[in-house]
C-alpha positions as a printed NumPy array, in Angstrom:
array([[234.797, 140.988,  25.794],
       [231.364, 141.816,  27.466],
       [229.557, 142.263,  23.69 ],
       [229.788, 144.059,  20.625],
       [228.302, 147.416,  21.672],
       [228.954, 150.128,  24.435],
       [226.494, 152.049,  27.016],
       [227.158, 156.072,  26.21 ],
       [225.075, 158.348,  28.109],
       [223.199, 161.599,  26.453],
       [225.158, 163.937,  28.505],
       [228.968, 162.379,  27.803],
       [230.192, 165.019,  25.703],
       [229.319, 167.548,  28.302],
       [230.488, 166.299,  31.477],
       [232.849, 168.342,  33.278],
       [235.646, 165.709,  32.875],
       [235.187, 165.97 ,  28.562],
       [235.066, 169.785,  28.998],
       [238.294, 169.424,  31.08 ],
       [239.974, 167.34 ,  28.942],
       [239.031, 169.517,  26.101],
       [240.94 , 172.365,  27.56 ],
       [244.457, 170.67 ,  29.197],
       [244.908, 169.055,  25.543],
       [243.312, 172.056,  23.516],
       [241.189, 170.745,  21.456],
       [237.333, 170.625,  21.316],
       [234.633, 168.204,  23.135],
       [233.761, 166.047,  20.031],
       [237.597, 165.368,  19.562],
       [238.004, 164.131,  23.322],
       [235.145, 162.044,  22.857],
       [236.417, 160.25 ,  19.727],
       [239.713, 159.731,  21.543],
       [237.806, 157.95 ,  24.635],
       [235.836, 156.611,  22.452],
       [238.725, 154.396,  20.754],
       [239.727, 153.54 ,  24.053],
       [236.892, 152.478,  25.507],
       [236.101, 150.215,  22.38 ],
       [239.807, 148.56 ,  22.364],
       [238.973, 147.981,  26.659],
       [235.322, 146.734,  25.902],
       [237.624, 143.989,  23.528],
       [240.926, 143.507,  25.971],
       [239.29 , 143.468,  29.657],
       [236.056, 142.987,  31.141],
       [237.042, 145.225,  34.646],
       [239.   , 147.863,  32.771],
       [241.649, 146.677,  35.463],
       [245.761, 145.777,  35.216],
       [246.347, 147.425,  31.637],
       [249.411, 146.3  ,  30.549],
       [250.152, 148.908,  28.445],
       [252.15 , 152.359,  28.393],
       [249.979, 156.421,  28.626],
       [252.337, 156.723,  25.517],
       [250.619, 153.64 ,  23.901],
       [247.135, 154.736,  25.321],
       [248.299, 158.321,  23.236],
       [248.544, 156.239,  19.966],
       [245.664, 154.5  ,  20.323],
       [243.455, 157.411,  21.019],
       [245.529, 159.797,  18.375],
       [245.984, 162.437,  20.673],
       [249.027, 163.392,  22.382],
       [248.912, 163.901,  25.914],
       [245.412, 162.539,  26.213],
       [246.566, 159.499,  28.726],
       [247.735, 162.408,  31.348],
       [244.858, 164.219,  30.43 ],
       [242.586, 161.374,  31.762],
       [244.791, 160.686,  35.135],
       [244.214, 164.674,  35.722],
       [240.363, 164.022,  35.371],
       [239.61 , 160.947,  37.438],
       [239.428, 158.419,  34.503],
       [242.506, 156.492,  34.601],
       [245.191, 155.289,  36.909],
       [248.36 , 153.366,  37.657],
       [251.53 , 152.844,  36.491],
       [252.924, 151.95 ,  32.941],
       [252.031, 148.3  ,  32.594],
       [249.458, 148.124,  35.601],
       [246.628, 151.056,  34.57 ],
       [243.196, 150.963,  35.386],
       [240.216, 152.767,  33.575],
       [238.777, 153.812,  36.934],
       [234.664, 152.894,  37.11 ],
       [235.314, 151.059,  34.373],
       [232.996, 148.16 ,  35.258],
       [229.976, 150.935,  36.474],
       [229.218, 151.645,  32.91 ],
       [230.82 , 149.028,  30.592],
       [231.934, 145.256,  31.18 ],
       [229.038, 142.793,  31.074],
       [228.018, 143.683,  35.143],
       [227.235, 147.098,  33.995],
       [225.386, 146.497,  30.487],
       [223.615, 143.415,  32.077],
       [222.066, 146.629,  34.805],
       [221.757, 148.399,  31.111],
       [219.667, 145.605,  29.144],
       [217.658, 144.803,  32.557],
       [216.914, 148.654,  32.886],
       [215.409, 148.531,  29.291],
       [213.38 , 145.395,  29.414],
       [211.668, 146.624,  32.25 ],
       [211.124, 150.319,  30.541],
       [209.846, 148.666,  27.499],
       [207.59 , 146.187,  29.758],
       [206.043, 149.033,  31.446],
       [205.394, 150.828,  28.476],
       [203.82 , 148.045,  26.455],
       [201.468, 147.373,  29.911],
       [200.904, 151.304,  30.166],
       [199.987, 151.385,  26.497],
       [196.55 , 150.117,  25.738],
       [193.578, 152.616,  27.343],
       [191.421, 150.837,  30.042],
       [188.828, 149.966,  28.105],
       [190.596, 148.339,  25.24 ],
       [190.369, 144.915,  24.507],
       [187.7  , 145.073,  27.247],
       [185.021, 142.4  ,  26.622],
       [181.094, 144.017,  26.369],
       [179.092, 143.645,  29.455],
       [175.56 , 143.123,  29.577],
       [173.747, 144.215,  32.8  ],
       [170.219, 143.001,  33.459],
       [167.598, 145.262,  33.358],
       [167.213, 147.237,  36.687],
       [163.693, 147.849,  38.2  ],
       [162.948, 151.666,  39.673],
       [164.379, 149.923,  43.261],
       [167.236, 149.083,  41.922],
       [169.953, 151.776,  43.629],
       [172.804, 153.109,  41.848],
       [175.088, 151.431,  44.193],
       [173.808, 147.918,  42.514],
       [175.406, 149.883,  39.389],
       [178.713, 150.527,  40.755],
       [179.099, 146.91 ,  41.974],
       [178.209, 145.34 ,  39.037],
       [181.069, 147.707,  37.142],
       [183.692, 147.102,  39.139],
       [183.258, 143.782,  39.254],
       [184.16 , 143.425,  35.458],
       [187.514, 146.444,  35.338],
       [190.779, 144.822,  34.901],
       [193.764, 144.226,  36.713],
       [196.035, 147.338,  37.074],
       [199.858, 146.568,  37.655],
       [201.291, 147.845,  40.43 ],
       [203.459, 151.076,  40.11 ],
       [206.794, 149.724,  40.321],
       [207.893, 145.794,  40.401],
       [210.167, 144.541,  41.977],
       [213.126, 144.338,  38.981],
       [212.253, 148.333,  38.556],
       [213.639, 148.57 ,  42.377],
       [216.536, 146.483,  41.363],
       [217.58 , 148.358,  38.412],
       [217.383, 151.548,  40.462],
       [219.411, 149.751,  43.354],
       [222.342, 148.447,  40.543],
       [222.554, 152.116,  39.37 ],
       [223.278, 153.683,  42.798],
       [227.085, 154.114,  42.936],
       [227.284, 152.077,  46.186],
       [226.109, 148.715,  47.089],
       [225.589, 148.416,  50.702],
       [222.889, 147.65 ,  53.048],
       [220.662, 146.292,  49.754],
       [217.916, 145.273,  52.386],
       [216.975, 148.117,  53.824],
       [218.228, 149.662,  50.33 ],
       [215.374, 148.003,  48.883],
       [212.768, 149.602,  51.392],
       [213.883, 152.975,  50.691],
       [213.473, 153.085,  47.186],
       [210.148, 151.649,  47.568],
       [209.238, 154.273,  49.558],
       [210.911, 157.078,  47.755],
       [208.624, 155.674,  44.536],
       [205.475, 156.828,  46.121],
       [207.082, 160.33 ,  45.903],
       [208.408, 160.333,  42.71 ],
       [208.214, 158.14 ,  39.059],
       [210.44 , 155.121,  38.202],
       [212.111, 156.855,  35.446],
       [212.662, 160.143,  37.34 ],
       [214.289, 158.261,  40.246],
       [216.674, 155.791,  37.753],
       [217.259, 158.872,  36.249],
       [218.479, 161.167,  39.165],
       [220.422, 157.738,  40.603],
       [222.4  , 157.484,  37.241],
       [222.93 , 161.49 ,  37.232],
       [224.364, 161.069,  40.641],
       [226.365, 158.425,  39.763],
       [228.109, 160.051,  36.867],
       [228.309, 163.004,  39.172],
       [230.657, 161.417,  42.505],
       [232.591, 158.689,  39.85 ],
       [235.507, 159.95 ,  41.036],
       [234.417, 160.08 ,  44.977],
       [235.971, 157.544,  47.085],
       [233.352, 155.003,  48.385],
       [233.36 , 155.757,  51.789],
       [232.277, 159.245,  51.386],
       [229.259, 158.357,  49.186],
       [226.105, 157.948,  51.589],
       [224.487, 154.691,  51.573],
       [221.866, 154.042,  49.278],
       [218.494, 154.098,  51.803],
       [220.239, 157.389,  53.227],
       [220.11 , 158.582,  49.646],
       [217.011, 157.929,  48.878],
       [215.171, 158.454,  52.678],
       [217.096, 162.38 ,  52.488],
       [215.33 , 162.799,  49.28 ],
       [218.697, 163.265,  47.496],
       [217.377, 163.395,  44.052],
       [215.862, 166.982,  44.884],
       [219.189, 168.073,  45.362],
       [220.853, 171.405,  43.282],
       [222.832, 168.933,  40.624],
       [226.041, 171.476,  40.953],
       [225.587, 170.145,  44.909],
       [226.11 , 166.741,  43.207],
       [229.315, 167.753,  41.407],
       [230.902, 169.206,  43.915],
       [230.278, 166.299,  46.225],
       [232.37 , 163.678,  43.657],
       [235.19 , 166.595,  42.842],
       [235.66 , 166.816,  46.622],
       [235.326, 163.441,  47.306],
       [233.334, 164.177,  50.391],
       [229.708, 164.776,  50.959],
       [227.929, 168.382,  51.327],
       [224.768, 167.47 ,  51.787],
       [222.332, 164.786,  53.874],
       [223.42 , 162.695,  56.792],
       [226.965, 161.813,  55.834],
       [227.847, 165.587,  55.513],
       [226.41 , 165.95 ,  58.926],
       [228.752, 163.004,  60.819],
       [231.79 , 164.154,  58.603],
       [231.544, 168.093,  60.108],
       [231.26 , 166.196,  63.453],
       [234.413, 164.207,  63.176],
       [235.826, 167.559,  61.593],
       [235.137, 169.401,  65.062],
       [236.433, 166.412,  67.216],
       [239.638, 166.615,  65.494],
       [239.712, 170.218,  66.472],
       [238.843, 169.806,  69.426],
       [241.485, 167.57 ,  70.549],
       [245.146, 169.137,  71.68 ],
       [248.452, 168.035,  69.823],
       [248.534, 165.383,  72.661],
       [245.482, 163.583,  71.314],
       [244.074, 164.51 ,  74.776],
       [240.623, 166.789,  74.901],
       [241.089, 170.299,  75.2  ],
       [239.075, 171.92 ,  77.681],
       [237.748, 175.402,  75.793],
       [237.741, 178.944,  77.819]])
């Protein structure tokens, strides 16, 4: 329903969820990827969101041609619900019409940037003839004439670049603050590198509850793209942040809970 193609990442075959499913099913990772691909293609043809699938787990096993495949997807957090009302978790983040639109936008932006940066500065430039200078003319006059004929240089990041990074982030809240934070972040890291980091982070926390995923502005302001990737994976598995401002707030909540007594009144520590 959202086109005749799917968005598949290079790292899909080695994702922790794929590795776990292979262990549960007793097959290799390539077989798991193939089984999931059959399901994703079917879902792409039959639904735009991956929600409310009116089928059973046994039927999905037959579709994927692997016994227990549906239960394994539930185990890793890629499938939820009950027979007759199943949901592919976070399906619309990577497939469906909105996700494909984001992917195409990012691709167009990348291509546009490549085309703009490919030619050399002097290519297609018109020859400039400077007047003969007398011995009294200074070198600064030459510099001034040269600057007047330099081509315009495209800004490092466009609004489309910034929007693409925002759309790739797994939580869409505080958009204006997020766009400002992304703009500031791009002063320290290139567009391609930041987009890749955000996409990798989104995949790592795909199973986490939204409330535990930092706002995009917080993520950028804390330079989370510099994190150890293992921290992202643990964050996704636990459903709670391990670094950054949100982790600090969670630690404060845990401390306050421990200080209060069973009656709910504040307890004075000796």
